[in-house]
C-alpha positions as CSV (number, residue, x, y, z in Angstrom):
1,M,-3.7,-34.4,-9.1
2,R,-4.7,-35.7,-12.5
3,H,-8.1,-37.3,-12.9
4,A,-9.7,-38.2,-16.2
5,G,-13.2,-37.7,-15.0
6,R,-14.4,-39.9,-12.1
7,S,-17.7,-38.0,-11.4
8,W,-19.8,-36.5,-14.1
9,L,-22.5,-34.4,-12.5
10,F,-25.8,-33.6,-14.3
11,V,-27.0,-30.1,-13.7
12,P,-30.5,-29.0,-15.0
13,G,-29.8,-26.2,-17.4
14,H,-32.9,-24.2,-16.5
15,D,-32.0,-23.9,-12.8
16,E,-29.8,-20.9,-12.7
17,A,-28.9,-21.3,-9.0
18,K,-27.8,-24.9,-9.5
19,V,-25.8,-24.0,-12.6
20,H,-23.9,-21.3,-10.7
21,K,-23.2,-23.6,-7.8
22,A,-22.2,-26.5,-9.9
23,S,-18.5,-25.9,-9.8
24,T,-18.5,-26.0,-6.0
25,R,-19.9,-29.5,-5.8
26,G,-16.5,-31.3,-6.2
27,A,-17.4,-33.1,-9.5
28,D,-14.6,-33.7,-11.9
29,V,-16.9,-32.9,-14.9
30,L,-20.2,-31.0,-15.2
31,I,-22.9,-31.9,-17.6
32,F,-25.4,-29.0,-18.1
33,D,-28.6,-30.7,-19.2
34,L,-30.9,-29.5,-22.0
35,E,-32.6,-32.9,-22.5
36,D,-34.5,-35.1,-20.0
37,G,-33.7,-32.9,-17.0
38,V,-35.5,-30.0,-18.6
39,A,-39.2,-29.8,-19.4
40,D,-40.1,-28.8,-23.0
41,G,-41.5,-25.5,-21.9
42,A,-38.3,-24.6,-19.9
43,K,-35.8,-25.4,-22.7
44,P,-35.7,-21.8,-24.0
45,R,-34.9,-20.5,-20.6
46,A,-32.3,-23.2,-20.1
47,R,-30.5,-22.1,-23.3
48,E,-30.4,-18.6,-22.0
49,V,-29.1,-19.6,-18.6
50,L,-26.4,-21.8,-20.1
51,A,-25.4,-19.1,-22.7
52,R,-24.6,-16.8,-19.8
53,A,-22.8,-19.4,-17.7
54,L,-20.7,-20.6,-20.6
55,A,-19.6,-17.1,-21.6
56,D,-17.0,-17.2,-18.7
57,P,-14.1,-19.7,-18.3
58,S,-14.0,-22.4,-15.7
59,S,-11.4,-24.7,-14.4
60,T,-13.9,-27.6,-14.4
61,P,-14.6,-29.3,-17.7
62,R,-18.2,-28.5,-18.8
63,Y,-20.3,-30.4,-21.3
64,V,-23.9,-29.8,-22.5
65,R,-26.3,-32.7,-23.0
66,V,-28.2,-31.6,-26.1
67,N,-31.6,-32.8,-27.1
68,H,-31.7,-35.7,-29.6
69,P,-31.7,-34.5,-33.2
70,A,-35.2,-36.0,-33.7
71,A,-36.6,-33.6,-31.2
72,G,-36.0,-30.7,-33.6
73,W,-34.1,-28.5,-31.1
74,L,-30.5,-29.4,-31.9
75,R,-29.5,-26.3,-33.8
76,E,-30.9,-24.0,-31.1
77,D,-29.1,-26.1,-28.4
78,I,-25.7,-25.8,-30.1
79,E,-26.0,-22.1,-31.1
80,A,-26.9,-21.2,-27.5
81,T,-24.1,-23.1,-25.9
82,L,-21.2,-23.2,-28.2
83,T,-18.5,-20.9,-26.7
84,P,-14.7,-21.1,-26.4
85,H,-15.3,-22.1,-22.8
86,L,-17.3,-25.3,-23.6
87,T,-15.5,-28.6,-23.3
88,G,-17.9,-30.6,-25.4
89,Y,-21.3,-32.2,-25.9
90,I,-23.1,-35.3,-24.6
91,L,-25.0,-36.8,-27.5
92,P,-28.0,-38.8,-26.2
93,K,-29.3,-42.0,-27.8
94,A,-26.4,-42.3,-30.2
95,E,-27.1,-45.3,-32.4
96,F,-24.9,-45.1,-35.5
97,A,-21.6,-43.6,-36.6
98,E,-23.6,-41.4,-39.0
99,D,-25.3,-39.8,-36.0
100,I,-21.9,-38.5,-34.8
101,R,-20.9,-37.2,-38.2
102,T,-24.3,-35.4,-38.7
103,F,-24.0,-33.9,-35.2
104,L,-20.5,-32.7,-35.9
105,E,-21.6,-31.0,-39.1
106,C,-24.0,-28.9,-37.0
107,V,-21.2,-28.1,-34.6
108,R,-18.9,-27.0,-37.3
109,D,-21.5,-24.8,-39.0
110,A,-22.2,-23.1,-35.7
111,A,-18.5,-22.8,-34.8
112,Q,-17.8,-21.1,-38.1
113,E,-20.5,-18.6,-37.5
114,R,-19.4,-17.9,-33.9
115,G,-15.7,-18.0,-34.4
116,V,-15.2,-21.0,-32.2
117,D,-12.5,-23.7,-32.8
118,A,-14.7,-26.7,-33.7
119,A,-11.6,-29.0,-33.5
120,A,-11.4,-28.4,-29.7
121,I,-15.0,-29.6,-29.1
122,A,-15.2,-33.1,-27.6
123,V,-18.2,-35.5,-28.0
124,V,-19.3,-38.2,-25.6
125,P,-21.9,-40.5,-27.2
126,L,-24.5,-41.7,-24.7
127,I,-25.2,-45.4,-25.5
128,E,-28.7,-46.0,-24.3
129,T,-30.6,-48.0,-26.9
130,A,-30.3,-51.5,-28.3
131,A,-29.1,-50.1,-31.7
132,G,-26.5,-48.0,-29.9
133,V,-25.1,-51.1,-28.0
134,E,-24.9,-53.0,-31.3
135,S,-23.1,-50.1,-33.0
136,A,-20.8,-49.3,-30.1
137,C,-17.6,-50.1,-31.9
138,A,-18.5,-48.1,-35.0
139,I,-19.6,-45.1,-32.8
140,A,-16.4,-45.2,-30.8
141,A,-14.3,-45.0,-33.9
142,A,-16.5,-42.5,-35.8
143,S,-14.5,-39.3,-35.1
144,P,-11.4,-38.0,-33.3
145,H,-13.8,-35.7,-31.5
146,I,-15.0,-38.7,-29.5
147,R,-13.1,-38.9,-26.2
148,R,-15.2,-41.4,-24.3
149,L,-18.4,-43.4,-24.4
150,A,-21.1,-43.3,-21.7
151,F,-23.7,-45.8,-20.7
152,G,-27.4,-44.9,-20.1
153,A,-29.2,-47.8,-18.5
154,V,-32.5,-46.1,-17.7
155,D,-33.3,-45.3,-21.3
156,L,-31.9,-48.7,-22.4
157,A,-34.4,-50.4,-20.1
158,L,-37.2,-48.4,-21.7
159,D,-36.0,-49.3,-25.2
160,L,-35.9,-53.0,-24.2
161,R,-39.4,-52.6,-22.7
162,V,-38.4,-53.8,-19.2
163,E,-38.8,-52.1,-15.9
164,A,-35.2,-52.4,-15.0
165,L,-32.2,-54.0,-16.6
166,D,-31.2,-57.5,-15.4
167,P,-27.7,-57.5,-13.9
168,A,-26.6,-59.9,-16.7
169,V,-27.7,-57.3,-19.3
170,V,-25.8,-54.5,-17.5
171,Q,-22.7,-56.6,-17.4
172,Y,-23.0,-57.4,-21.1
173,V,-23.5,-53.8,-22.1
174,R,-20.6,-52.6,-19.9
175,S,-18.4,-55.2,-21.5
176,R,-19.3,-54.1,-25.0
177,L,-18.6,-50.4,-24.1
178,V,-15.2,-51.2,-22.5
179,I,-14.1,-53.2,-25.4
180,A,-15.4,-50.7,-28.0
181,A,-13.7,-47.8,-26.2
182,R,-10.3,-49.6,-25.9
183,A,-10.4,-50.8,-29.5
184,A,-10.9,-47.2,-30.6
185,G,-8.2,-45.9,-28.3
186,L,-10.6,-43.9,-26.2
187,E,-10.4,-43.3,-22.4
188,A,-12.3,-45.7,-20.2
189,P,-16.1,-45.2,-20.5
190,I,-18.4,-43.6,-18.0
191,D,-21.0,-45.7,-16.2
192,T,-24.7,-45.1,-16.0
193,V,-26.6,-43.1,-13.4
194,E,-28.1,-44.6,-10.2
195,P,-31.6,-43.0,-9.9
196,D,-31.9,-43.5,-6.1
197,Y,-29.5,-40.8,-4.9
198,R,-30.2,-41.5,-1.3
199,D,-28.9,-45.1,-1.4
200,L,-25.2,-44.4,-1.4
201,A,-24.3,-48.0,-0.5
202,A,-26.0,-49.2,-3.7
203,F,-24.3,-46.4,-5.6
204,R,-20.9,-47.5,-4.3
205,D,-21.6,-51.1,-5.1
206,A,-22.6,-50.2,-8.7
207,A,-19.6,-47.9,-9.1
208,M,-17.1,-50.6,-7.8
209,A,-18.7,-53.2,-10.2
210,A,-18.2,-50.8,-13.1
211,R,-14.7,-50.0,-12.1
212,R,-13.8,-53.7,-12.0
213,M,-15.1,-54.1,-15.5
214,G,-12.9,-51.2,-16.8
215,F,-15.0,-48.1,-16.5
216,G,-13.3,-44.9,-15.5
217,G,-16.1,-42.8,-14.0
218,K,-19.8,-42.5,-13.2
219,L,-22.7,-40.3,-14.3
220,V,-24.2,-38.8,-11.1
221,I,-27.5,-37.0,-10.7
222,H,-27.0,-35.6,-7.2
223,P,-24.1,-33.9,-5.4
224,N,-24.4,-36.5,-2.7
225,Q,-23.0,-39.1,-5.1
226,V,-20.0,-37.1,-6.2
227,A,-17.7,-37.9,-3.3
228,V,-18.4,-41.7,-3.6
229,A,-17.7,-41.7,-7.3
230,N,-14.4,-39.7,-6.8
231,E,-13.3,-42.2,-4.2
232,V,-14.2,-45.4,-6.1
233,F,-12.6,-44.4,-9.4
234,A,-9.4,-43.2,-7.8
235,P,-6.6,-45.6,-7.0
236,T,-6.7,-46.7,-3.4
237,A,-3.8,-46.2,-1.0
238,R,-3.1,-50.0,-1.3
239,E,-3.0,-49.8,-5.1
240,R,-0.7,-46.8,-5.0
241,A,1.7,-48.5,-2.6
242,E,1.7,-51.7,-4.7
243,A,2.3,-49.8,-7.9
244,E,5.3,-48.0,-6.4
245,R,6.8,-51.3,-5.3
246,I,6.2,-52.8,-8.7
247,V,7.8,-49.8,-10.5
248,Q,10.8,-49.8,-8.2
249,A,11.4,-53.6,-8.6
250,Y,11.0,-53.6,-12.3
251,E,13.2,-50.6,-12.9
252,R,16.0,-52.0,-10.7
253,A,15.8,-55.3,-12.7
254,A,15.8,-53.4,-16.0
255,A,18.9,-51.4,-15.0
256,E,20.6,-54.8,-14.6
257,G,19.4,-56.0,-18.0
258,V,16.7,-58.3,-16.6
259,G,13.2,-58.2,-18.3
260,A,11.2,-59.7,-15.4
261,V,11.7,-60.0,-11.7
262,G,10.0,-61.8,-8.8
263,L,8.2,-59.8,-6.2
264,D,6.4,-61.6,-3.3
265,G,6.2,-64.8,-5.3
266,R,4.8,-63.1,-8.4
267,M,6.5,-62.4,-11.7
268,V,6.7,-58.6,-12.5
269,D,7.1,-58.1,-16.3
270,R,6.5,-55.2,-18.7
271,P,2.7,-55.4,-18.7
272,M,2.5,-55.3,-14.9
273,Y,5.0,-52.4,-14.9
274,E,2.9,-50.4,-17.4
275,W,-0.2,-51.1,-15.2
276,A,1.7,-49.7,-12.2
277,L,2.7,-46.6,-14.1
278,R,-0.9,-46.0,-15.1
279,V,-2.0,-46.3,-11.5
280,L,0.5,-43.7,-10.3
281,A,-0.4,-41.4,-13.2
282,D,-4.1,-41.6,-12.3
283,A,-3.1,-40.8,-8.7
284,G,-1.1,-37.8,-9.8
285,L,2.1,-39.4,-8.5
286,Q,5.6,-39.8,-10.0
287,P,7.6,-43.0,-9.4
288,N,10.1,-42.5,-6.6
């Protein structure tokens, strides 16, 4: 079944046991963390742990969240983790298109030294500051290496000097990222973490709200959240059944030279047909 990344699980890079178990947690994507999830004194060990883990291939896409360039550890982060088995990097606090280009220069330099194909490395900018929100369109279009955008609400709240983001602000930022991603031809963005990993009902509500706005996945900080994210961001049985009916009705009409057809009192035309095909593709199904 094809999934573009419903659950993106953060794994602290210094915790070797968690790194080794990460692929068994059911997440679509793993994010090995070198930034906020690792204390400054533990970062050298985290690089060593991840260097060993990323030396071997994995069927699960694996990203590394590096430290922000201003912290001064970026080169060490990249040199320790850049292997042929790494999918890409999460770039925290991305604020300008130039941030992406500067980061990719570091990646290309390290790739040349290590014999890694830099063109295969993906970048996911994490939008978590006011400047990043304002520059979202430019960031999304900054490089072919960018596959998706991600939203970081916790750091954005800190940048805005509020304890927590008002729901209206969350909705605004989500809208900006969805539009920026689509305008740049990227996959649907990834929604922010929910810090209370025990409250799965609240996590589900947040994930469903993000999905309705056009997000395609969720950052998760605990394995308990993985199954909920996988469920919410996958087409439901009802959506799959409806998509199959739409595809069948439209294709029958098209075979007769008709561009639109009525189905249960609704008009089914080309845009609705394409939506149905996308639902079936996301569910790993072929039209009957």
